[in-house]
N, C-alpha and C positions, 0 to 999 in steps of 0.2 A: 474306850481308847482310840483316838485316830492315829493310824499309822503314817510313815512318810509317803508311802505311794497314795494313799487316800489324799493326803495333803496336795501331791503333785496334780492329781486328776482334778483336785477340787479348783486350782489354780484356772485350768481350762475349761472346766464347766462352768465357771463364774462368767459373770457378763464383763466385757471389757467395753466400757463406755467414754465417748468424748463428750465432756462436759464443759468445754471451755466457757460456755454460758453460766455455769452452774459453780465451778470450782475455785476456791481461793482457801489461803491458809491463814487461819487465825490462831495465835499463840496467847495464852493467857497464863501469866506467871502464878506460881504458888501463893505469892504473896498476894497478887491481886484477886485470886480466888478466894483468899482467907478473908481480905477485905470485903468482898460480897457477902461472906456469912458472918460478919461479925454483930456485934449489937446494935449497930446504927441502922442495920437494915438496907442500907445504901447498896442497890444492885451495881454489878459491873456490866457495862453495855460494850457489845462490839457490833458494829455495822457489816452487814452482809451485802456486798455489791451483787444485786440481782439483776440477772438478764433474761427477760420474757422467756420463761420456760415452756416450750411448746410440747407437754406431754399430755397424751391421751389418758393415761393413768393417773392416779393421786400420787403427787410428789410427796417425798418425805425429806425431813430435815435429819441430817446425821451429825452428831457431835461426837468425835471418836477420842478417848481419853488415853493417855499413856499408862495409867494404872487402872485396877479395878475400882468401881466407884460404888457407893450407896448414899443415901440421905441419912442426915442424924435425926430427922423427925419427918415431918409432912413438907419439905421444902419443895419449890417448884422451878421449873423451867418456863419462862414466858418469851413468847416468840411475838414480836410488834410487827403490825402491817399498817398500810395506809388507811385500810378500812377498818382497824380495829386490832385486837390482839387475841391470841389463843395460849391459854396456860392450863395447867395441871400439875398434879403431884408427880414428884420423880419417884415412881413405885411400879412394881410389876403388876400394873392393873390393866394393861391393854392399851391405856392411853399414851403413857411414856414408859417404854418398858427398857429394862437393863439387861442386856443380853451380851455375853462375851466381852465385857467392858465398854459397849457403846450404848449411847441413848439415842432413841428415834423418836422425832415428833411427827405425828401426822398433821400436815398443815391444811389438809382439807380444800376447800374453795378459794384460799386466800393466797396462794402460792404465786400469783402473778406479780404481788407487791410487797415481798418481803423486805423489811427495812432493818431490823436488828434483832440480835438475840440477847435476852437478859438470863444471865446465869447466877443463881444464888445458893449459898449454902452446900456446895459439894465438897466432899472430904476425899483425901487419898486413902485408900484402903489396901492392905496387902491380903493375901489369900487367907490368912488364919484371921482376919478380922471382917471377913464379909458379913458375919452373922452378929457381930458385936454393935448394937445400935447404940451404945453408950459412949463410944469413942469418937472425939473429932479429929478430923483430919483436914488438910488443905487439899483442893481438886486443881488438877492441871488439864487445861483443854489443849488438844490436839487438832490436826487438820479438820476445817468443817467443809463438808460437801453438801450440794443439793443435788439430787440426781432422780430420776424417774424409776418406777418399780419394774419396768418392763424389762426381761432379760434376754440377751442374745442366745443363740443356741451354741453347742460346743464344736461347731465346725470352725476352719480356719475364717477369721474376720478380718476384711479390708475395710479400713476407718480412713477417712480424709479429715485432716484438721489444717488449722492455719498456725503457722509459727507465732509464739507468744501466748497462745492458748494453754489452759491447764487441761492435763488429761488425766481423769480419776480412773485408777484401775482396781476393780473390785473383785476379790478373791471369794471363794467359798468359806474360808476361815482365816484366821490370824496366823501370822509369823509364816508367811510363804514366801520363799524366795523366787527370784526370777531375773533373767537378763534383758536389758535393753541394747539393741544392736542397730546401728546405723551410720551416717557419714560423721566420722570423727568422734563418734560415741560408742563406748563399750563399757557398761556397768552393771553390777549385780545389786539388786535392791529387794527388800521384802515388805510385806504389808504391817511387819511389827506386831507386838505383844497384845496391844490394845485395840486395834482395829483391822478390818477386812479391806481398807481401802488405802491404796498408795496414790498420791497426786504428783504428777511429773509436770514441772513447770518448764515449757519448751522455748523460753526467750532466747537462750544461748544454743538452741538446736540449729544445725544447718537444714536447708531445704532438701527433702529427699524422702526416701524410704526407710521405716524403722521396723524391727522385728521384736516382739515381745515373746520370751519364750523361757522355760524352765532351765537353769543353768546346770543342771546335774543329770537329768535323764536322758538327754539327746533326743528327746521326743520331735517329731516333726511337727506335731500340732503347734500352731503359732497363731498370733494376732498381727497384722500387718497394718501399719499407721504411715499414710501420706502426708508428710508435711508440705504445705504450700505456702508461697508469699502473698498474704492480703495486699501488700503495697500500701498500708493505711500511712498517710501522711497528712499533714496540716501545717498550713503556712498562713501568717498573719498578713493582711491586707497592707498594713503600715506598722513598723516597728518602732516608731517614734511619733506620739499622738499626745493631744491634751485631753484633760479630764472632760472635755465638752464633746469629743470626737467619739463616734462609735466604735466600739472594739469588734472588729470583723476578722473573721478567719474563714479559710478555705480548706475543707478536708477531702481529700482524694483517696481512691481505693481501685484495685485491679479488678473489683467486682462491682456489680450495681445492685440498687434496690437493697442497700443495707442500712439499718438504723443505726444510728450513732447518738452516745450522750456525749457532751461537751461541757467542761469545767473550766471557768477562769480561775487560776491558780495565784495566789499572792507569793511573795519572795519566800515564806516558809512552808509552800506547797499546800497550803490550806485553800479549799474552794470557797470563793466569795460570791459566785453566781454560776448557774448552770442552764443549759437549755438542751433541746433535742433536735435531730433532724434526720433525714433519710437521702442516702447517697443515691443520686439519680442516674438516668440512662446515660449521663455523660461521664458517670464515674465521679462525680464530686457533689459536695453540697457547701453551703455559706451559712456560716452560724454567726449571730450578731447578738452581742450582750448589751446592746445600748451604750452610753457612755458611762464613765466611771463615776460621774457626780449623780446618777441616777440609782446607784447601789449603795444601799447602807452599809455604814462602816468601812467604805474603801476610800483610800487615800492614796495620792500621787505616789508612784513607785514603779518597782518592776513587777511584771506579770508573764505569766504563759497561758496559752490555752491548750489544754489536753483533751483528746477526743478518744473515746472507747468505742470499740465495734461491739453493739450489744450482744450479738450472736456468740461471738468467740472472746471478748474481754480483751483482744489485742489494743495496744494503746499506741499513741503517738502524741509528740509535744511540739509546739512552736518554739521558736528562738525567742529570746527575752524581748518583751514589748516595754518599752520605758514610757510611762504615761507622766506628763508633768502638768502643774497646773495651768489651767487656761488663763489667758489675759481677761482683763475685763471687757464684757461684750459691748459692741457700739450697734447702734443702727441709724440710717439715713434715708431720705427719700432721693430717689434717682434723679439724675440729670440736675436741673437748678431749682428742683423741688416744687415747681408750679406746673400743675396739670390742668388742660383745658378740654372741654367737652360741651356738645349742644344739649339742650333741653331734651330728654328722652331717649338720649343716647346711654351706652355703657363706658363709664370712665375707667380707665385702666390706671391704677395706682401702684407703683412699684417700690418695694421698701428693700433696700440692702442691709444685709446683716453680716456682721463679723464677730468672730468669737462667740455667737450665740445662735440658736436657732429657733429662738423663741421672742415675739414681739408683740406688742399691745398697741393698736392703731385706732385713733379716733378721727373720724370726718365730721366737721361742723362743730358747732358750740351752741350753748344756751344763748348767746347773744344773737345767733343766727336763727333761732327758734327751730333748731334741727340738730342733731347730733346721733351717730353710730358709733358704738365701740365695739371691738372685735379683738380676739385673742388668736393668733395664727402661729404656726410652726412650718418651719422649713424643713420638712422631712426628706426632702429630695437632696438636700446638701449642698445646692448650688449656689448659696450665699444670697440668695434674694426671694422675695414672695411678692406675686402680682394679683392685687384684689381687682375684681371686675365688679364695679358698683353700677347698680342698675338705676339711673336717675328718673326713670318712668314709675318704677314701682316702689321707690324709697318713701313716698310720704304716706302708703297705706300702712297704718299702724298695725292692724290686725292680720296682715298678710304673712305668710310663712317667709321667715328670714332667708331661705335658700333662694327666693324669688329675688331677693334684693342684692345679696352679695354672695359672689362665688369666687374661686380662685383659680387661676390660669393654668398652673401645674397640678395634675391630678395627684401628684405624689406629695404635694404639701397639703395641710389640713387647716381647717377654721375650728377652734376650739367652741367659741361662744360667740353670740351677737346679742347686743341690747340696744334699744333705741330711746330717744327722749327728745322733748322739745314741743312747743306750742303748736307747730305746724302740723304735726301728724293728724289725719283725718279720722283716725280710731275706726277705721272700716277696713274690709278686706278687698275693698274694690279699688283697684290704682287708677281707674278712668274718673274718678271723683276729683282729685287734686293732682298737680305736678310741681315737683320739687322746683322752687323758684330759681330765675336767671340771677345769680349773684355770686359773690366769692364766699368760700367755705374754707374754715381753718383746717389743717391737718397736723396731727402731732402723732409721734410714736416713742414708744420706750421699750426699753430691753427687758425682755422676760414677760411674764404675766403677772405683772406687779402693780396694775391700775395705771392711771393716767395722770395723777397729781404732778408729778415732776416729768415732763416731756423731754426725751433726750434728742428729739429731732423735730423740726416743725416744717410745714409747707404750706400749699394753698391748691384747691381745686377750684378752677372757675368754669361756672356753668353759663353758657351764653344762649340767646335767643336761636330757635331753629328755624329751617327754611326749606321749602320745596323750591329747586332749581331748574331741572331740565328733563325731558323725556325723548329720546331719539332712538329711530329704527335702524337696526343693522340686518344684514343677511348672512347666513352661515349655511354650508353644504349640509345635505341630509346625512351624510356620512359622518358628521361631528358626532363623538361618542360622549354625548352629554350624560348619557347615565353611568360612565365608567367611573370609578372611585379615583380614578387619576386625573379627571378632568374638574379643574379647579379655577380660583381666581387667577392664577399665574397663567393657566391655559388660555384663558379668555384674553389677557392683555397681550400675551405672545403671539395671537393669532390674529389681532387687530390689524388691519391693513394688508393681510395675506388672504386668510380664509373667512375672516370676519370683516366685512365692509359695509359702509353706509349706502342704501340704495332706497329709492321710493318705488321699486319694482321687485316682486318676489315671485319667481317661478315656482308654479304649483308643485309642491314637495319639497321646497327648500325650508330652511328654519328661518323664523321671525325672531331677532334678537332685540327685546325692549331694555333700552339702558336707561334707567331711572336713577336720577341724582337728587336726593333728599336727605336732609339730616335730621337726627332726632327721631328716627324711627327703629333703631337697633335695639332699645329697651322693650318696646311695644312688641316687635317681633320676637324676641326672647321670650318674652311672657307668654304669646300666643303659641309657640312652639313651631314657628318657621313663617317665612313670607306668604306662602299660600293660604295657610290658616288664618293668619291676620288679615289677609285680603278678604275674608270671608264675614270678619267680625265687624265692620261697618266704620273703623277709624279712617281707613284708606281702602281706595278701590282702583283697580286696573282693569279696564274695559277696553274692549275692541268691537265698535260697531260700524255698519255699513253706512256710507255717506247717504244723505237723503236725495242728492242729484243723481245718485248712480241706481237708485231703487226702480225697478220695472212697475209699471202702472199697475194699481190694484195689488200691489205687495207691501208689506212692512220690511222695514229695515232689519237685517240680520244682526244679533248681538252673538258672538262667539262665546262659548262657554269654556273658559279656562279653569284648569284643574290639575292635579297631580298626574292624571293618566296622558296629558298632552303637553305640559309645561314643566320645564325644570328651572329651578331658581339657583343661581349663583351669586351668594352674597358677599359683598366687601365693605363692611359697615366702618371700617378704619377710614375709607373714602368717601363714606356716605353715599355708596353706589350699589345697585342691585341689577343683576341681568337676569330677565325673564325670557327663557329659550322656548318657543312654542312651535311645534310640529305643524306647519301650516296645511299639512296632506292627511291630518289625522281626523278620522271620521268622529272621533268625540269632540271636536271642534264645533260641529253642526250647531246651528242656532236651537232655541227651545223647541220650535216647531220641527226639527230635525231636517231643517234646510242645510245641503253642504255648501261649503265654499266653492265658487266657480270662477273661472276665467274671466277677467274683465272687470271684475268687481274691485271697488275702492273702499278702504277702511280706514277710519280714524282711532287712533289709540290715545285714550285719556287715562292720565294718573291723576287721581283726586284726594286730597286730604281734607276730611269734612270739617266744616267751620262748627259742627256741633261737638268736635272733639276736644280735649284739652291741649291737644297739640296745635291748635289754631287759636291766636289770640283775638283775630278780628271776626266780622260777620260773614264774611265771604269765604267760599271753599278756595283751597289752593289747587289749580289745575295746571298741568302740563301736558302738552299734546305732540303727535306726530302722526303721520298718514302713510299708507303703501297700498299699492294696487297688486291685485293677483293677474299674472299673465301666463300664457300658455308656455309649456316647455319648448325650447326651441335649441336646436344645434345643427350647424352646417359644416361641410367639409369645403376647404377651398379648391376650386377646379379650373380647367383652361377655358377657352371661349366655348368650347363644345361641351361644357359641363362634364368633364372626365377628369378624374384625379390621375396625374401622370407621376410615375415613379421610375426610377432606372433600374436596370437589372445590376444592382450594385449594393455594397453594405451601406448602413447609416442612412437610409431614405427618410426623410422627413414628410410627413402628412400633417398638415395644419388646418385649423378650422376656428369657428366662433360660436358662441352659445351665451345663452342669457342665465344659465346656471350660475350659482353662487361662486366667487372665486374659492378656491381650495376643493371643489368637486372633482372627483376622479372620474373620468369618462374611460371608456375602452372602445377600440375600433375594431371591429370584427372584420378580418380580410381574409377571402379566399378567392381560389381558382379552381375552375373545374376543367382547365386544360389537361387532356389526358397525358401529354408529353410530360407535364410538370405541374401535378396538382400541388395546392398550396393551400395552408390554413394558419393563421395567426392571430393573436389578440392583444397588440400592443396597447398600452395604457398611458395616459398623461393627465396633468393636472391643470385646471382652469386657472388662468392667471387674473390678476386684479382688473385688466382691461378686457376680460371676457374671451381671450384666445387660448388655444390650448394645441397642443402637438403631441404626435407619437412618433416613434423611431422605429424602423423595422429593417432588417437584411432581406433584400431580394436578389442576392447574388447568384442564388441557386434557381430563379425563375427565369425561364426563356423569355428574352424580348419578344415582344407581340403577343404575349399572354394576356387575357381579359381578366379583370379582377371585378368583384363585388365587395363594397365597404358599407357597414352597418355602424353607427354610433349607438353606444349601449351605457347606460347607467344602472348600476344596483342589478345588473343581469337583465335589464328590461331595455327593449330597443326604444331608441328616441327618434323620432321622425321616419323619413323614408331611407331607403338605401341609396348608394351613389355607385356609377359606373367607374372604373378604373382600368389603367393599361400599364404595362411593363414596357418601356423603350430601352434602346441600346443605353448603357451606361457611359459616362463621359470618360474619355480617354486623355491622356498627355504624356508628353516626354521631354526630358530637359537634358543639356549637356553643358558641362563648365570644364574650361582647361586649367591647369596650374598656372599662375601668373604672378607677376611683380607689379605691384602698385604702390602708390603713396600711402595707402591705409584707409582712404577716404570713399574709394570706390571699388567695385568688383564687375567684372563684365561675364555675362552668360553667354556662352557661344551660341546657343539656339534654345527654343523652347517651342513646342506645339500643343496646343490645348483646343479641344474640340468645342468648347463652350466659351473661350476666352476666360480671362481672370488676371492673376498677377503671378509674379515669381517672388517668393519669400527667401531671405538669406538666413539660415540658422547657424550660430557658432559652434563650433566643435563636431556636433552631431545633428541627427534629426530632431531631437528633442531638445536642442540647446536654445538658448535665448534667440528671438528674431532681432537681429541687428539692422535690418532693412528690407525694403520691399520695391518692387517696380511699380509704375504707374499701371493702370489699366491697359491689359493687351487684348486685342481683338482675337477671335478665333482664327485658328490656322498656325501658321509656322511665323515666328518671330527670331531675328538673328542679332547678335551682337548687341545684346540688351545690356545697358550700363545701369548699374544700380548705385545710387549714393547711400551710403551707410549712415544709420543714424547718428554714429558716434564713430571716430576713426578707430582703426585698429592701432594698438600700440606695439605690436610685434607680429611674427610672423604666426600664421594661424591656419586652422582648417575650417573651411565653410562648406555648407550644404545648401543647394538650390533646390527649392520645393514650390512645384505649381500649384496655386490656390484658385478655386472656382470663385465666381462673382454670384454667390446664391441669391443676394438680394436686388441684384441688377443696378445698383447705385453707383457702380464703377468707383467704390471706395473701398481699401482694403481694411477689413474689420474683424478678421478672425481673433478670437479670444479663447480658442478650447473648444467652442460648441460647434453647432452645425453650420452656424453663419460662416460664408466665405471658407468653407473647409478645405483641406487639400485633395487635389485628385489622388485616386488609389488605383491600385493595381493588385489584384489577389488580396484585398483586405489590408495592404500596406501603402502608405504615402509614396508617391512618385517622387523620387530624389536623384541627386548627382552631387558628388563631392569633389573639391579642389583644394589644392595647398596654396595659400596666399603668402609671397614673400614681400614683407614692407621694405622699400627703399625711398627714403626722403632726400637723398644726395641731389642738386641742382646742376646739370650739364651746361657749359658754354657753347654754343653753336659755332663751328669753324668752317664750315662749308660755302659761306658766303664771301665772295671776292671783295666786298668792300671792307672786310674785316681784315684783310691781309696787312700784316704789319709793316711800317715803314722801311724795312731793310731789304725789301724786295728789290729796289734798284741796284743792288751790288751783284745781281745775276744780267743785268741789262748790259748789251755791248757798250763799250766806252764811246764809239762814234755816234751815238745817239744824239741828234741835234739838240743844241742847247736850249731851244725855245720850248722843247718839250717837258711837260711837267714831270719831274723825277720821281714824285711821292705818289703818284696815282697812274702807274702804267696801264691799268685795266681800263681807264677811260680814254686812252689813246685811239683805238678802234672805231670808237663811237664818234669822237669828235672829228677826225681827219677828213672823211669824205664830206662833210658838211661845211666845214671851215676852209679849206684848201681849194683854190682854183687854179688852172693852167691856162695862160694867156699868151698871145703873139707880142712880140716886141713892140713897145711903145704904145700898147693896148691901155684903155682906161677903163677898169672894171666898172667904175661909177660914173664914166663920163667925164673925168677930170682931165688933168694936163699929161697923162700918162705915167704919173708917178705910182709906185707900187703901194697898193692898199693893203695887200696880203703877201707874205713873203712865200716864194713858191720853192717847191724841193724838185723841179725838173732836171736840175743839173746833176742829180745823183742817179738818174735813172728811172724808167718809168716803174710804178707800183712799190717804192721803197716805204712809203708810209704804212701800206697795208702789212707789209713783211714784219715791219718793227712792231706794230700792234700784235700781230701773232707771236712774236717772240716774247712780249711783255705777258700775254696770256699764258704762254707756256709756263714762264718762270713763275707766275703767280699758282699755276696749277701744282707745278712741282713743290713749291714751299707748302702748300696746304697738304700735299700727299705725304710729305716728310714729317709734317707735325700731326697728322693723324696715325703715322707708324710709330 
């Protein structure tokens, strides 16, 4: 007999197992069990959700009953697996043992795929009936667990589990009481009479630490369980879809690399589809059940997706997904449903799909003696599929279908292809026949339902092909033609800048052959690329030395083009192919290994052979261009003494010319060995389309008078000879401008001094503001009171900044636009400037200091004894007229030889000098009046 203390010890000597991956509760009513053992022989089935048992020992299946049980005969327990079943008699024969009211089944090697348990013929027995083999009783099934046989030791055990998992507590015997203590949980439980195992469901437990201990002994022995939050969640990508849409959900967890099972549940909670997945390193996994139409016995309605963590059994479920019946699907050809392509090219035929992801497409018809039927699926879900139909290979009946028709989007699929028609040559050689240039019918239907009733029609027009042109361009050797980023767009965006047309190629640059010819795309695709096709005989790109350029007793050189020296960028949509050849590669050497040399002239021919099916006439189609190889050359601009001059200042520009291809990067190595200011720099610049290049360097720290050596370099190699250089005094300037009032159309600069001449620019508001005017060219030296007419009149008071600029190109035209041309004079790295406030006054003043403008009321100040013959309204005229018009004569005298009559009235009777005094009085009066008006 076992005592209480022994029972207490047995609890802590037993293993405490975390078996969330194994445990669940199965209840079988007595009535159900009775049904299992009735005369019909129909077993009762309960599914055990089983999760990947990672046990090194032999797992066992335990069925714990709440009463002692026995068999009524030779009844069996049957355990079903995916790989078969295991069964045996329920007897104490070592296979299925009955001990302490529990039956155990050794599942052997099948434990990874447990599916269900079949229980039949069990009876309830009491203790007095254990040996009564003739009595029939009902059986009651208690919790079912799957657990490894390996036991833990009797020390304190620390176990981690996720909330929501089941924890099986296995004791050494039955009917043992214990306590569970943790956050918001304190309860006493026992293993019960019929089992040594108690299963704890942690769905409603809080996160935290829990202790399992005996509730009466106060023993310190305990097992500690730490519950963590797995954070399992699942969200549907779309909660309102149709029966033709894929049912997709994304599961997430706070742990990674976890296997999950996913079920699509209908409104009754029954699974209609399932799938599996693994939560990846990003903590998520996408599950896709396909569309509802593809699931047997599944109708439109409400669904949810439930995911279960395989290891723990923790589950999560989406919100309701409402799935409605999809509308009838439609298909149509893109655009105006007419597609055009040249013979031999690849025709792109696009079909639009709505409310369907499947279509059957037919190209041609029996009337056109050729047809092709294909079934395609829009697996990408973008609502369209684009077929790539190779018109070069189409007519070869025995050629593999993948050589004739492909699909543009790799996510879409071609289900099948079939062909027919009298035109097919029934060989596997596409060079025998070419699909004719004519109009071909197109039709498409919804789904994979055949082509009898087309839902959409169109047309494919195949036209005659042509060979059009061959032009030679040049590109810098730095062009990264081997880069994955260099493509058709790179070519076109570089044309005119780093790719230019020329009949001269500097040895080492790239030669770019631009070939324009239609009808080649299908042949090139079939041969596996332009260069592979070039060796197959249908067409040929050759580069051969001109006969007139060949030295005596020598043969013309033919360059060897291949993948080691030639890169081809294909643009079949525009019937254009760019073959980029490294003119300096040794692999280009002719067949007798003679290298390309400077001064040689080559003709490049692109020929489509008349022997091929791509040419209908008897003559080859040839397009040509030529180019000459010239020696590399680059020069720096110097003065008359062949010296490169720079100033001891910032932003000094060194310019030059070269025959390298535009876009080539050149470096100028500049160095000085002067002991007082040693200097070394390597500024670089890009060759422009006109062959010029420039570099900019700061020489402000180099003493004037320092000698320089300059060397042009490309790709770390010297080009030509070095150049001498010298640092001279930097240009200087000063400027002053005063606050002033103007009418807003001009400003006046007080003075400007420039060592090399130039201009004064007027900026609005500040030195970086808009230039609103500039002076004419000013010679070197000092200029004062420089009036500058503004480009647009100021409409109010403003601040302006005067800034002296150089005339860097010597054309005496102000052309500064932010670069080095006509750049500002600088001091200590900043532009030389002066600012002033401008007051704008547009009022017009009336002049008042001119005597002739004196008003007619002036005579009121004149003495009243003024002779009556003096003009009273023009007193200022009196002083001028009196001396010339008045004469003093003797009595009887005749001024003009007459009879002594008075020709002129005299004023002598008033005393000598009166006329002069009167005039002075009039002038004084006018001056007083003017003064009064000004005041």
